[in-house]
C-alpha positions in Angstrom: 0.0 0.0 0.0 1.3 3.5 -0.9 0.4 6.6 1.1 0.9 10.1 -0.4 0.7 13.1 1.8 -1.0 16.1 0.2 -1.3 18.7 3.0 -1.3 19.3 6.8 2.4 18.5 6.7 4.1 20.4 9.6 1.1 22.7 9.5 -2.5 22.8 10.5 -4.7 23.2 7.4 -5.4 21.8 3.9 -5.5 18.2 5.1 -5.4 15.4 2.5 -4.1 11.9 2.2 -4.1 9.7 -0.9 -4.0 5.9 -0.4 -3.4 3.8 -3.5 -5.7 0.8 -3.9 -4.7 -1.0 -7.0 -4.8 1.2 -10.1 -6.6 4.1 -8.4 -6.7 5.6 -4.9 -9.0 6.6 -2.1 -8.7 10.2 -1.0 -9.0 10.9 2.8 -10.1 14.5 3.2 -9.3 17.5 0.9 -9.3 20.7 2.8 -8.2 24.3 2.6 -5.9 26.6 4.6 -8.1 29.4 5.8 -5.9 32.3 6.8 -5.4 35.7 5.2 -5.5 33.8 1.8 -6.9 30.4 1.0 -4.3 27.7 0.4 -4.8 24.3 -1.2 -3.2 20.9 -0.8 -1.2 19.1 -3.5 -3.3 18.5 -6.6 -5.0 15.2 -7.3 -6.8 14.3 -10.5 -10.3 12.9 -10.1 -9.5 10.2 -12.8 -7.0 8.8 -10.3 -9.6 8.2 -7.6 -12.1 5.5 -6.7 -13.8 7.7 -4.1 -13.4 10.2 -1.3 -13.8 9.9 2.5 -14.8 13.1 4.3 -13.9 12.6 7.9 -15.7 15.7 9.2 -17.1 19.1 8.2 -14.4 21.5 9.2 -13.1 23.4 6.2 -9.4 22.4 6.7 -10.6 18.9 6.0 -13.6 19.4 3.7 -13.3 22.7 2.0 -11.9 21.6 -1.4 -13.9 18.4 -1.8 -16.6 20.1 -4.0 -13.8 20.8 -6.6 -14.1 17.2 -7.7 -17.7 17.7 -8.7 -17.1 20.3 -11.4 -16.8 17.4 -13.8 -16.5 14.0 -12.0 -19.1 12.1 -10.1 -17.2 10.2 -7.5 -18.8 8.8 -4.4 -17.9 10.7 -1.2 -18.3 8.7 2.0 -18.9 10.0 5.5 -21.1 9.9 8.6 -24.0 12.3 9.0 -24.2 15.1 10.0 -20.9 15.6 8.2 -22.4 16.4 4.8 -25.1 18.7 6.2 -22.6 20.6 8.3 -20.1 20.7 5.4 -22.8 22.3 3.2 -23.3 25.1 5.8 -19.6 25.8 6.1 -18.7 25.6 2.4 -21.7 27.8 1.4 -20.5 30.4 3.9 -16.9 30.2 2.5 -18.1 30.6 -1.1 -20.1 33.8 -0.1 -17.0 35.3 1.6 -14.3 34.3 -0.8 -15.8 32.7 -3.9 -13.3 34.2 -6.3 -10.5 32.2 -4.6 -12.2 28.9 -5.1 -12.1 26.5 -8.1 -15.8 25.6 -7.8 -19.3 27.1 -7.4 -22.5 26.5 -5.5 -23.7 24.1 -8.1 -20.6 21.9 -7.6 -21.3 21.8 -3.8 -24.9 20.6 -4.6 -23.5 17.9 -6.9 -21.2 16.7 -4.2 -24.2 16.4 -1.8 -26.0 14.4 -4.4 -23.1 11.9 -4.5 -22.6 11.7 -0.7 -22.9 8.2 0.8 -23.8 8.1 4.5 -22.0 5.2 6.3 -22.4 4.3 10.0 -19.4 3.7 12.3 -17.9 0.2 12.2 -19.7 -0.7 8.9 -17.0 -1.7 6.3 -17.5 -0.6 2.7 -15.6 -1.3 -0.5 -13.7 1.4 -2.3 -11.9 0.1 -5.4 -9.7 -2.8 -4.3 -9.9 -1.9 -0.6 -12.2 -1.8 2.3 -12.7 1.3 4.5 -14.2 1.4 8.0 -15.2 4.7 9.7 -14.4 4.9 13.5 -15.7 7.5 15.9 -13.2 10.4 16.2 -14.8 12.2 19.2 -14.1 15.6 17.6 -17.4 17.0 16.4 -20.8 15.4 15.6 -20.3 13.0 12.7 -16.5 13.1 12.9 -14.6 9.9 12.0 -11.3 8.2 11.6 -10.6 6.1 8.5 -9.4 2.5 8.7 -8.2 1.4 5.2 -7.5 -2.3 4.5 -6.0 -3.5 1.2 -3.4 -6.0 0.0 -3.1 -7.5 3.5 -2.2 -4.0 4.9 -4.1 -2.0 7.5 -3.7 1.8 8.1 -5.6 4.3 10.2 -5.9 8.0 9.5 -7.0 9.7 12.8 -7.9 13.0 11.2 -8.9 15.2 14.2 -9.7 13.1 17.2 -10.2 13.3 20.9 -10.0 10.5 23.5 -11.9 12.5 26.1 -15.7 12.8 25.9 -17.3 16.3 25.8 -20.8 17.6 26.4 -21.4 17.2 22.7 -19.8 14.0 21.5 -18.4 10.8 23.0 -14.7 9.8 23.1 -12.8 8.5 20.1 -12.7 4.8 19.3 -9.0 3.7 19.2 -9.5 -0.1 19.3 -7.7 -0.4 16.0 -6.3 -3.9 16.1 -3.0 -4.6 14.4 -1.8 -1.8 12.1 0.8 -1.3 9.5 0.6 2.5 9.7 -1.0 5.2 11.8 -1.4 8.7 10.4 -1.9 10.8 13.5 -2.7 14.4 14.2 -0.1 16.3 16.3 -2.0 19.6 17.0 -1.4 19.5 20.8 1.7 17.2 20.9 3.4 19.6 23.3 0.7 20.4 25.8 -2.1 18.9 27.8 -5.5 20.5 28.2 -6.7 21.5 31.6 -9.4 19.4 33.4 -12.5 19.9 31.3 -15.0 19.6 34.2 -13.1 22.2 36.2 -13.0 24.5 33.2 -16.7 24.2 32.8 -17.4 25.1 36.4 -15.1 28.1 36.1 -16.8 29.3 32.9 -20.3 29.0 34.4 -19.1 30.7 37.6 -17.7 33.6 35.6 -21.0 33.9 33.6 -23.0 34.0 36.8 -20.8 36.6 38.4 -20.9 39.0 35.5 -24.6 38.6 34.7 -25.7 38.9 38.4 -23.7 42.1 38.5 -25.8 43.4 35.6 -23.3 42.8 32.8 -23.5 41.0 29.5 -21.2 38.1 28.6 -20.2 37.6 24.9 -18.9 34.2 24.1 -17.5 34.2 20.5 -17.5 30.6 19.4 -17.2 28.5 16.2 -20.7 28.1 14.7 -20.4 24.3 14.2 -19.6 22.4 17.4 -18.3 24.9 20.0 -21.4 27.1 20.1 -23.6 24.1 20.8 -21.2 22.7 23.3 -21.2 25.9 25.3 -25.0 25.9 25.3 -25.0 22.3 26.7 -22.5 23.3 29.4 -24.7 26.1 30.6 -27.7 23.9 30.6 -25.9 21.1 32.4 -24.9 23.5 35.2 -28.5 24.9 35.4 -27.5 28.4 34.3 -30.7 30.3 35.1 -30.1 33.5 33.2 -30.8 34.4 29.5 -28.7 32.7 26.9 -28.9 34.3 23.4 -27.6 32.3 20.3 -26.9 33.9 16.9 -25.6 33.4 13.4 -24.4 30.2 11.9 -24.8 28.5 15.3 -28.6 28.5 14.7 -28.3 26.8 11.4 -26.1 24.1 12.9 -28.6 23.6 15.7 -31.3 22.7 13.1 -28.9 20.1 11.5 -28.0 18.6 14.9 -31.7 18.3 15.9 -32.2 16.2 12.8 -29.1 14.0 13.6 -29.5 13.7 17.4 -28.0 10.2 17.4 -24.6 11.8 16.6 -24.7 13.6 20.0 -23.4 12.3 23.4 -26.6 13.4 25.2 -29.5 14.3 22.9 -31.7 15.1 25.9 -29.3 17.6 27.3 -29.0 19.2 23.8 -32.7 19.5 23.4 -32.9 21.1 26.9 -30.2 23.6 26.0 -31.9 24.5 22.7 -35.2 25.0 24.5 -33.7 27.3 27.1 -31.9 29.4 24.5 -33.3 32.6 23.0 -32.8 32.6 19.2 -31.5 35.9 17.7 -33.2 36.1 14.3 -32.9 39.8 13.3 -31.3 43.2 14.3 -34.1 44.0 16.7 -33.2 40.8 18.6 -29.5 41.7 18.6 -30.1 45.1 20.0 -32.3 43.6 22.7 -29.6 40.9 23.6 -26.8 43.5 24.1 -28.9 45.4 26.6 -28.5 42.4 28.9 -27.9 41.2 31.4 -27.3 37.7 29.9 -25.0 35.5 27.9 -24.6 35.8 24.1 -23.1 32.8 22.2 -22.2 33.9 18.6 -19.8 33.2 15.8 -17.1 34.0 14.8 -14.9 32.3 17.3 -11.9 34.4 16.5 -13.9 37.6 16.2 -12.9 37.9 12.5 -16.5 38.4 11.4 -20.1 37.3 12.0 -22.5 38.7 14.5 -19.9 38.7 17.3 -18.3 41.8 15.7 -21.6 43.7 16.2 -21.8 42.6 19.8 -18.3 43.7 20.5 -19.2 47.3 19.7 -21.4 47.3 22.7 -19.9 44.8 25.1 -16.3 45.8 24.8 -16.7 49.2 26.4 -18.7 48.2 29.5 -16.7 47.5 32.6 -19.4 45.2 34.0 -19.4 43.1 30.8 -17.2 40.1 29.9 -15.8 38.5 26.8 -15.0 34.8 27.2 -12.9 33.2 24.5 -13.5 29.5 24.1 -12.1 28.8 20.6 -8.6 28.5 19.3 -7.1 32.0 18.4 -4.8 32.0 15.4 -1.8 34.4 15.5 -2.8 37.9 14.6 -6.5 37.2 14.6 -8.7 39.8 16.4 -9.3 37.3 19.1 -5.6 36.7 19.7 -4.9 40.5 19.7 -7.7 40.9 22.3 -6.2 38.1 24.4 -2.6 39.2 24.2 -3.0 43.0 24.3 -6.5 43.6 25.6 -7.4 45.6 22.5 -10.0 45.4 19.7 -10.7 47.3 16.6 -13.8 49.4 17.4 -15.2 51.8 14.7 -11.9 51.6 12.8 -9.7 52.3 15.8 -7.7 49.8 17.9 -9.0 50.5 21.4 -8.3 49.2 24.9 -11.3 46.9 25.9 -12.9 47.8 29.3 -14.8 44.5 29.6 -13.2 41.6 31.5 -11.5 39.2 29.0 -11.2 35.5 29.9 -10.0 32.4 28.0 -11.0 28.8 28.6 -9.7 25.7 26.8 -12.4 23.5 25.4 -10.4 22.0 22.6 -12.0 19.2 20.5 -8.6 17.8 19.8 -6.8 15.4 22.1 -4.0 16.8 24.3 -0.5 15.4 24.6 -1.6 12.7 27.0 -4.3 11.4 24.7 -1.9 11.3 21.7 0.7 9.4 23.7 -1.9 6.9 24.9 -3.0 6.3 21.3 0.6 5.6 20.3 1.2 3.3 23.2 -1.8 1.2 22.2 -0.6 0.3 18.7 1.5 -2.7 17.6 5.3 -2.2 17.5 5.4 -2.9 13.7 3.2 0.2 13.1 4.8 3.0 11.1 3.8 6.4 12.5 3.3 9.5 10.4 2.9 12.8 12.4 0.7 15.4 10.6 -1.7 18.3 11.4 0.5 20.2 13.7 3.1 23.0 13.4 6.6 21.9 12.5 7.8 21.5 16.1 4.7 19.6 17.3 5.0 17.1 14.5 8.7 16.6 15.2 8.0 16.2 19.0 5.4 13.6 18.5 7.4 11.6 15.9 10.4 11.7 18.2 8.4 10.4 21.2 7.0 7.6 19.1 10.5 6.6 18.1 12.4 6.9 21.4 9.7 6.1 23.9 7.3 3.8 22.1 9.8 2.1 19.9 7.9 2.9 16.7 9.3 3.8 13.3 8.1 7.3 12.8 8.1 10.0 10.1 7.3 13.7 9.6 6.2 13.7 6.0 6.4 16.7 3.6 3.7 17.7 1.2 3.9 15.5 -1.9 5.9 12.8 -0.4 4.9 9.1 -0.7 5.6 6.1 1.5 5.1 2.4 1.0 3.8 0.3 3.9 
């Protein structure tokens, strides 16, 4: 079996792995790099593929898949609600940056027509191989891909998390004997704080600010993190108003239709029932008058309704801004976190509101990554991807020196035989 790495090599973004199965290949993810400009993985021709596996909806894994449907009609496999959430995220990306993309709305619709929903642990044939999707514990519908062909077995973890969250259960890493493991390295250098304790601290901070008459803005990714924050507040019996806005509302509708993908559907329904939906500008102006909590994209404050809320919330000393999503270097959220400043009416100003940060990552921390490596057979070749250069190197080095595994940090375009 031959594995070719197309992206996410010593970087986070534009994930893609091509696994050769006979004359053609299966493509595992094909995402974009979403930064100041959009970057693409190494090119693959659709005529070289038997099919595509979409492990989950995030754009760094799914954002370029519609390109294959400009002309070809390949099957794309995944576990719902992956396709429904992908449609939401890709449509939004096309609206914001369509002239950068090599496809249009109609190609996304064609992709949806050729999507094949496959449950976890139900093997299916792709060319001369067999693929099985395993729970990744990342976001609803997220999966890892086990590929078997020519007597070889490999696993591509994509983004995974061995710790359960309020939204999804933990990843399935009962792989059996493997010849290769392609593993994410995002947090290879750090562990996450205790999630239960972080939840308690977040709810306590919300209670303190709201009961003092303030408004709390929680900028959060529209797919996954927003709904998880809602569930946290509901689980801790938060009694004050919770407003939800933007793409988070569209994702709620999808998750209600695919409740079986959630860790606790009853908690989710309770959280949705308690929330007040912001549907128009009148609702937004009412929400910022507070007191209460506003959960709204975008998670890094780069756009979306959260930018409107910042105009009101940032200047109030009784208010709070709680960051719960990853903040990329130089993003407005990172500048706020590091310098306490935000661009208000075209001017970078000191923020008067209290600024807090809590870690609710949907990626496994260092401890989970090492536990996964310790679980595999000693013959397994390890390929560290989806992390910055140092993180990939650190994880590969640990795999070699501590776990006794042959390990690699591949470069984009490189191929390996297993």
